N, C-alpha and C positions, 0 to 999 in steps of 0.2 A: 503113629508118629509120621509126620511129613516134613518136607523141606520147603522153606520159603526163602525168597530172594533177599539178599543183603548187598550193600555196596561193594564193588571190587576193592580189595585191599583193606577192608575194615579189620581192625585189630580185635574188636570184641563185638558181641551182639548188642543190639540197641533195644531198650525196653519198649514194649508195645502196650497199647491200651486194650481193654476188654476184660470182662469178668472171668473168663476161663482161658486166658492166653498167658503162657509163661514162656519166656525166651530161654533157650538153653545154649548149647555149645555151638561154636562156629565150625563149619565144615568147608574146606577149600576144595575147589574143583578146577579143571583146566580152563573153564570159560568164565568163572566167577566165584564169588564167595557166598555161601549159604549159611543160614542158621536154623536151628531146630525150633519148631513151634508146636506145642501140644494143644490140640483142639478136642474138646469133649465130644462134640457132635460127629458121629462116624460118617454121615453123608458128606458133611463139609470137609472132613479129613480127606475123603476121596477126591472131592473137587479141588481142594487145596493142593493135593499131590499133582493133579493134572496141570494146575496153574503153574506150580513150581517147575515141573518138567518143561512146560511150554515156554516159560521165561528163559530157562537154561538154553533150550534149542534156539530161541530168538537171539540171545546174546551170541551164541556161536555163529548164527547166520549173519549177524551184523559184523562179527569179526571177519568172516569170510568175505563179506562185501568190502571191507576195508582193504583186504589183501588182494582180491582179484577183480573188484569192480562189479561183481554180480550182486543184485539186490532182490531178485524175484523171491528167493526163499525167505529172506528177512521180511518182505512185505506180506507174504502168505502167513508166516508165523505170527506176525503182529495182528493180522486180521482174525486169525483163530483165537488169539488171546482175548481180543476185544469182544468177540462173539461170546466167549465164556463169561467175560465180565458182565455182559448184558443179561445173561442167564442168572448170575448171582444177584444182580440188581433187582431182577424180578422177585427173587426170594426175599430180599430186603423190603420190597414194596408189599408183598403179600403177608409176611409174617412178623415184621419188625417195625411197623409204624412209619415206613418211608412212603407215605401215601396221604392223599387229601380226601376228606369227606366232602359231600356236596355243599355243606355250609361253611367250609373253611378254605381260605385261599393261601394260608401259610401255617406250617406246623414246625415245631422244634423237637428234635430227638436228642435228649440230653446224654452226656456221658455217664457211665461207661458204655462204650459202643459194642455191638455184637461182633463176634468173630467174623461173621460173613462180610462185614464192612471191609476188613483188612484183606480178605481174599479178593473182593471186588477191586480194591485199590491196586493190588499186585497184577491182576489180569487186565484191567482197563487202562492203567497208567504205568506200564512197565518201565518206561524211560524215567519217569519221576521216581518210581520205586527203586530204581537203580541208584539214584542219588540220595534218597531219604527212605530207607526201608521201613522205618518204624510206622509210617503212615501219617496222614494229616491230623491236625488238632481240631479242625472243623471243615465241613464240606457244605456246599450249596448246590442244590439241584432245582431245575425248573421242571414243572409237570405240565404236560399237555395231553389231553385225552387218555389219561391213565398211564402214560409213559414218562419216565424220568430222563432228563438230559443234564449231564454234569456241567455246571457253570464254572466252578472253581473250588479251590481248597486253600487252607492256610496252615502254616507251620509256625505257630506263635509262642512256643515255649511250654506247651502242655495242653491237654484236653480241657483243663479247667479255665483256659483263657479263650481260645477260639477267635472268632471275629470281633471287631469293635462294633459298637452300635451304629456308628457312622457308616461303616462299610455295609452293614446289613440294610440300613435304610436306603442307601444309594442303590444297592442291588435290587431290592424288593420294589421300591416305589419310584426309582429313577431320579430322586432328588439328591443332588450332590451337595457337598459340604457348604458351598456358598449359597445354596438355596434353602438352607435349614437354619432356623433361629433356635438356639439351645445353649445352655451352659457347656463349656468345653469338657468339664468333668463328666457330664452326662454322655456326650458323644463319644468320649474315649473309653467308656466303661466296656468291659468284656461281656459278650453274650455267648457263652460256651454252648456247643452243641452242633449238630447238623441241621440244616434248614431246607424245607421243601416249599417252593413258591409256585403258585399257579401262574403260568405264562399268560400275559395279557390281562391280569386281574386289575380291577379298579384301584388306583393308588390310595384313594380315601378309605376304602375297605381294608386294604393292607395296613395302613397306618393305625386304624382302630384295632385290628386283630393283633398287631405287634404290641400295642398298649396292653391288651388283655394278657398276652403271654408274659410280658415284663411284670405286670402287677400280680397275676394269679399264680404263674408257674415259678417265676424267679424272685418274687417278693421285692420287686423294684417299682416303687410308686411313681411312674412317669406316664403322662398322657401325651399322645402324639396326634395331631390333627392338621389338616391342610386349610390354610386361610389365605385371603387376599390381604397383603400387607404393603403399605407404602414404604418404598425403600429407594436408596440411591442405586441407579442402574446406568448401564451404557445401552443406547438404542442403536442398532445396526440398520442402516438404510442404504439405498442405491442398488446398483446392478453388479452382480458378481462377474469379475473379469480377472483371470488368473495371470499372475506374473511371478515366476520363480525367484527365489532369493539368489542374488549374484553368486556365481560359482557353485551352485547346488543343482542337482538333478531336478528337473521339473515334474517327472512322472515316476510314480511307484508302480512296479509290476509285481503282481502276486499271482502265482500259479496254484490253482486249487483243483479238486476233483470235478468241479463244475465248469472249469475253463480258466482262462487268463483274465485277470481284472487289472485295469489300468486306472490310476487315480491321480489327481493333482496332489503334489507333495508340498504341504505347508509346514512352517516352523513357528511355534509359539514361544516367543522369547521377549524379554524386556531389554535391559541395558547390556546383558551378556549373551553372546551367541556361543553356546558350548555343546558341540555334538557329542561329547563324551560324558555328559552329566549323568547318564543312566536314569533319567527321570521318566522314561517311557513315552507312550503315545497311543494313538488309536486310529481307527478308520470308521467312516460312516458318511452321513449326509451333512449338509451345512448346519442344520439345527443342532446335531450332536457335536460338531466341531465348536460351535459357539458356546455350547454348554461347557465343554472342556476348557475353552479359553476363559469363560467366566469363573470357573473353579480355580484356574491358574492365578487370576488377579483378585479373587475373593469378592467379586461383584457380579451380580446377574447381568447377562447380556440379552436384551429383548430382540428377537429376530423379526424385523420389519423389512427385510431385503426383498426386492422385487422378484417376481417369478419370471422365468424358471430358475429354480435354485439347484445347484449341483447336488447330485445324489451319491457321487463316488469321490470322496476326499480321503487323504491320509494326513496325519500330522504327528510331529515330534515335539515333545516338551523339552525345553532347555533349562535344567535346574528347576528351582521353585522360588516363589516369592514368599518371604516370611510375613505372615499376617501381623506379627508382633512388631514389625518395623514402625518407627515413628511415622506419624500421619503424613508428613511432607515427603519422606522417602518412599512410602508406600504409594502415594499419588504419582510420583515420578515414574515408578516401575509400571504402574497401571497404564499411564498415558503412553509410555514407551511401547508397551505390549500391543495396545490397540493400534498405535501408529504403524508398527511393523506388520500387523495383520492387514491394515488398510493398504499398504504398499503391495502386498501379495494378492489381495482379493478384489481391490477396487471398491470395497465397501467403506462407507463413512460411519464413524462412531461418535455419538454425542452423549455426554454425561448429563443426566437429568434425574428427576424423581418420578416414579410410577408405582401404581399398585400392581404387585405381581404375586402369583401363587407361591406360597411359602409353606414349608413343613415346619410347624412350631411344636417344640417339646417343652413341657412344663412339669416340674416336680409337683407331686400331689401331697 
């Protein structure tokens, strides 16, 4: 028997997935609340005990940091946990199908998930595990030269749900919702499981292999392919010249282990400027920012901006535009959004029709 981490103050244990995992009683400690997890595999029992003890020590170190400002111990504990997580991830890769063969650029690991996945989650993502101890309903990893890199996870109401097809396609192929033509019921369908994607793989190959998985593994008859389709677009032209929004900071500063990154701070909004909308944002180059802006207004934006183009931008979304709005209202919001971007970037936006690369999904 070993102890695994649960949220502070939890009143009862949370159910977990996996064929040989049964959650038992809650045990309270000075630094946190733990629940009992029974694992059949004796080796993973031992590793899980190490992880549980490491998480407990990390929590105590974080508490000490809050009390006296010291953080070196917390940083070291976190580094040790993540190194253990990498070791468990290697076990998942070698023994549980979390790997790609030479002829596959994407694979799906369906639920129920192995116990080792939960141990990896606790070790590699202790902060997240502190909030949601039961573990994610779906995870996505990118693979490069045989090594996995965690991209993200979803907590969507159970392992039988996982990611939506729209999110999977965006993550795997880079095509966002506004660059995809498909019935809404197809895009919103659940694709349960963990997914391994080859980093830098050809989007056309990925679309075809996702079609194969949907059809043969999940019995969902959907074909996905990339085509040039004539569509309504905004074309972005001119020279980039940054002007911050009145009253807002013009530069975002991000401190990483690789140094300090400074980027122009943009705001993507239509008729409403709402810093508290919680709609999220991102960072990247101009091409990526325009892709996000196109997704925001539900219309592709073609990047014909003159070189040099900025490589370090950050942006914040203000709410969202409902694509179900009446056509006139939707047009007003789209025009307001590109006008606000034009003021901040010096770029001109013109609505026209062009043939653009589009991911098309069709029921078979």
